[in-house]
Structure formats: C-alpha cells, structure tokens
C-alpha positions, 0 to 999 in steps of 0.5 A, a space after each residue: 184118948 187122954 194118956 195119964 189124963 194129959 189130952 193128945 192131939 186126936 182128942 181135938 181133932 179139926 180144933 188144931 192149928 200147925 206152928 205155920 198157921 199160928 205164924 201166919 195169924 200173928 204175921 210171924 215167923 214159926 221160928 217164933 211160935 215155936 219160941 212162944 211155946 218153950 216160953 209157955 206162952 202158947 200150950 203146945 200138944 204133938 199130933 200122933 206122928 209127934 209134930 207141935 200143934 196148937 188149940 185154936 181157943 189158946 191162940 185166939 186167947 193170945 190174939 186177944 191179949 196181944 190186942 189188947 197192948 196194942 195203942 191206937 194210933 
C-alpha cells in the first residue's frame, strides 16, 4: 500500500535487506550503511516497526557502482 504516493516496506516484502545484511555484503559496518543512507547514497525505507530497510535493487546498484570504481591490480 502506498501512503501519499510513497512506497512502504510492506509493498516490497521479500525484496528488503536489513542494515546488517547490507553491511555484510559490502564488508562494512552497520554505522557506515546508516551514513550512506543519511547522505543519500542508499535509499532507505522503514518497515512497519519503523526499522530501516534497503531495497535489493538499490543495494545491487550501489555494489555495481563501487565495483566500477575499483582499479584492477
């Protein structure tokens, strides 16, 4: 269901990751993921309990962007 045109976490059901899961994928801390969200690098949605969640597609896009910036050794 959307509220005022905004998508809620329940709309995306199995397509959401926790902050801890995202941190694990990037090899970073949960605090770093929260910082990315605050700075607008990774869009955040809230679940019904108000906890932050991240869309799988957004996470994959950020992973691809990071991989493209790294120089081969």
